[in-house]
C-alpha positions in Angstrom: 31.3 6.7 7.4 28.1 4.8 7.9 25.6 4.7 5.2 22.3 4.8 7.3 21.4 7.1 10.2 20.9 5.8 13.7 17.5 4.9 14.9 16.9 7.5 17.7 14.4 5.3 19.4 17.0 2.6 19.7 19.6 5.2 20.9 17.1 6.4 23.5 16.5 2.7 24.7 20.3 2.3 25.1 20.6 5.4 27.3 17.6 4.4 29.4 19.1 1.0 29.9 22.6 2.3 30.8 21.2 4.9 33.3 18.7 2.8 34.9 20.8 -0.4 34.8 17.7 -2.5 33.9 15.8 -3.5 30.8 12.7 -3.6 32.8 13.0 -0.1 34.1 13.9 1.2 30.6 10.8 -0.4 29.2 8.7 1.4 31.9 10.4 4.7 31.0 9.6 4.2 27.3 6.0 2.9 28.0 6.8 -0.2 26.0 7.8 -3.9 26.6 11.0 -5.4 27.8 11.1 -7.4 24.5 10.7 -4.3 22.4 13.6 -2.7 24.3 15.8 -5.7 23.9 15.1 -5.7 20.1 15.8 -2.1 19.9 19.3 -2.5 21.7 20.1 -5.6 19.4 19.4 -3.6 16.3 21.6 -0.8 17.5 24.4 -3.0 18.4 24.1 -4.6 15.0 24.1 -1.2 13.4 27.3 -0.1 15.2 29.0 -3.5 14.9 29.8 -3.8 18.7 28.4 -4.8 22.0 27.2 -1.8 24.0 26.1 -3.7 27.1 27.3 -6.7 29.1 24.5 -8.8 30.4 24.5 -11.1 33.4 21.5 -12.7 35.2 21.7 -9.9 37.9 23.4 -7.0 36.3 23.5 -4.8 33.2 26.7 -2.8 32.8 28.3 -0.9 29.9 30.9 -2.4 27.7 34.1 -0.4 27.1 32.5 0.5 23.7 29.2 1.3 25.3 30.8 3.6 27.9 32.5 5.5 25.2 29.3 5.9 23.2 27.1 7.0 26.0 28.0 10.5 26.1 27.6 10.9 22.3 24.2 9.1 22.6 23.1 11.7 25.2 24.4 14.6 23.1 22.5 13.2 20.0 19.2 12.9 21.8 19.5 16.4 23.4 20.2 17.9 20.0 17.2 16.2 18.6 14.9 17.2 21.5 16.1 20.8 21.2 15.4 20.8 17.5 11.9 19.7 18.0 11.3 22.0 20.9 12.3 24.9 18.8 9.2 24.5 16.6 6.7 24.3 19.6 4.8 27.3 20.9 5.9 28.0 24.5 6.9 25.7 27.1 4.9 23.0 28.8 4.7 22.8 32.6 4.3 19.8 35.1 3.7 20.4 38.8 4.7 17.5 40.9 4.4 16.9 44.7 6.7 14.5 46.4 6.2 13.2 49.9 9.1 14.3 52.3 9.4 10.5 53.2 9.8 9.7 49.5 12.1 12.4 48.2 15.6 11.1 49.1 19.1 12.1 48.2 18.4 10.9 44.6 16.1 13.8 44.0 18.6 16.1 42.3 19.7 13.4 39.9 16.0 12.5 39.2 15.2 16.1 38.4 18.3 16.3 36.1 17.1 13.1 34.3 13.6 14.8 33.7 15.3 18.0 32.4 17.7 16.0 30.1 14.8 14.1 28.7 12.9 17.3 27.9 14.9 20.6 28.4 11.9 22.7 27.4 9.7 21.2 30.1 9.1 23.5 33.1 9.3 21.3 36.2 7.7 22.4 39.5 8.5 20.4 42.5 6.7 20.7 46.0 7.8 18.7 48.9 5.4 18.1 51.8 3.4 15.4 53.7 1.4 12.9 51.8 -1.9 14.1 53.2 -1.3 17.7 52.3 -0.1 16.8 48.7 -3.0 14.7 48.1 -5.4 17.4 49.0 -3.6 19.8 46.7 -3.7 17.2 44.0 -7.5 16.8 44.5 -7.8 20.6 44.2 -5.9 20.4 40.9 -3.1 22.5 42.2 -0.7 19.7 41.3 -0.6 17.5 38.2 1.1 14.6 39.9 2.0 13.5 43.4 4.3 10.7 44.6 3.3 9.8 48.1 3.2 7.1 50.7 0.0 5.0 50.6 -2.8 7.0 52.1 -5.7 5.3 54.0 -9.0 5.3 52.2 -7.5 5.7 48.7 -6.9 3.1 46.0 -6.7 5.3 42.9 -2.9 5.4 42.6 -0.2 3.3 40.8 2.2 1.5 43.1 5.7 2.4 42.2 7.6 0.7 44.9 7.7 -0.5 48.6 10.3 0.4 51.1 11.2 -1.3 54.4 11.5 1.1 57.3 13.5 0.6 60.5 14.2 2.4 63.8 17.5 4.3 63.3 19.7 6.0 65.8 23.3 7.3 65.9 25.9 4.5 66.4 27.0 5.8 69.9 23.4 6.4 71.1 22.3 4.5 74.2 18.7 4.1 75.5 18.3 4.4 79.2 15.9 1.4 80.1 14.2 3.4 82.9 13.1 6.3 80.5 10.5 6.4 77.7 11.9 5.8 74.2 12.9 9.3 72.8 11.5 9.6 69.3 12.4 12.2 66.6 9.7 12.6 64.1 8.1 14.9 61.6 5.2 17.2 62.6 1.6 16.3 61.9 0.0 15.3 59.6 2.7 12.6 58.8 1.5 9.0 58.1 4.9 7.5 59.2 4.7 9.5 62.5 1.2 8.1 63.1 2.1 4.5 62.2 5.2 4.6 64.4 3.2 5.8 67.4 0.4 3.2 66.8 3.0 0.4 66.7 4.8 1.5 69.8 1.7 1.8 71.8 0.3 -1.5 70.6 3.6 -3.2 71.7 3.5 -1.4 75.1 6.6 0.5 74.5 6.6 3.8 76.5 7.8 6.6 74.3 8.0 10.4 74.1 8.7 13.0 71.4 12.2 14.4 71.8 12.3 16.3 68.5 9.7 17.4 65.9 11.2 18.4 62.4 9.7 20.2 59.6 11.1 17.6 57.1 13.0 14.3 57.0 16.3 16.2 56.6 15.7 17.8 60.1 14.8 14.4 61.7 17.9 12.8 60.2 19.9 15.7 61.7 18.4 14.9 65.1 19.4 11.3 64.8 22.9 12.3 63.9 23.0 14.6 67.0 22.2 11.7 69.2 18.9 12.9 70.3 16.9 9.7 69.9 15.4 7.1 67.5 13.5 7.9 64.2 11.3 5.6 61.9 13.1 6.0 58.5 13.7 4.2 55.3 17.5 3.2 54.7 17.6 5.8 51.8 17.0 8.7 54.3 19.2 7.7 57.1 22.4 9.8 57.8 25.7 8.1 57.4 26.6 5.7 60.0 23.2 5.4 61.6 22.1 2.0 62.7 18.9 0.1 63.1 18.3 -0.3 66.8 14.9 -1.9 66.6 16.1 -5.6 67.0 18.4 -4.7 69.9 15.7 -2.7 71.7 12.9 -5.2 70.9 10.9 -2.5 69.0 8.0 -3.6 66.8 8.8 -4.4 63.3 8.0 -1.6 60.8 6.3 -2.7 57.7 7.2 -2.1 54.1 5.4 1.0 53.0 4.2 1.6 49.5 5.1 4.5 47.3 2.1 5.5 45.0 1.9 7.8 42.0 -1.3 9.7 41.4 -1.5 11.7 38.2 -3.7 13.3 35.6 -0.9 13.5 33.0 -1.8 11.0 30.3 0.1 11.9 27.2 2.6 14.1 25.5 6.1 15.3 26.6 5.1 15.7 30.4 4.0 12.2 30.5 7.2 10.9 28.8 9.2 12.8 31.3 7.1 11.5 34.2 7.5 7.9 33.0 11.3 8.5 33.0 11.1 9.9 36.6 9.0 6.9 37.8 11.4 4.4 36.3 14.4 6.0 37.7 12.7 6.3 41.0 12.0 2.6 41.2 15.7 2.0 40.5 16.8 4.2 43.2 14.5 2.5 45.8 15.7 -1.0 44.5 19.3 0.0 44.9 
């Protein structure tokens, strides 16, 4: 039996590194430096007498002992957080708005990560257009929004940038004598506006063939073979292909994802930092 208890901060650093597969992202989630996270892991490995992670220049992966320890580490942190939460008065709440063009298939796992980090935190998530969410944020209806860069604002924190493309079903064919059929979201949608501006500037005739209330609906229209949609690769349905180069369509830019928040400290901020770091990893992957 070991003589000294484990350092919970070091255990938390290990779990973050393992889940985010990155020392950098783990440091962001813990609001510290990469060097500090590396030191915590080193001390934990020395304490346990084994290597928990295998490091290469490009990848971080669990060792066999690390994989065995990970679930126990999570259980330890969860028990610790529950014990602390039992002494607090009431639950804290955080209201987060996420742009439909940002909230991808990773959203359930990201929410689960926030809940695992603080099971007592009440998480409210609202999905909508960047413009609408920013208005709600300015009216203080939301504590935090994660949106695409909005013209005229520079008060957010850049989380990531994503390359967009013109995606269609693999068997879809464009008739050269007809306008390009576009599936898009309803106004106000910044991606919709940008796509139309680029097509107009390039002299490409186009027409709306489908207007969806969310990216999921637009992706369904692509799968159904209705036409082309401007989407990030994270959002495209399985099998969809980028037809932009083949059709000579204008290149879509890398679009920033920006965090706006009034949450500065405490448990909600810790959970938000974890969400931000996990989101960066999702975009990177």
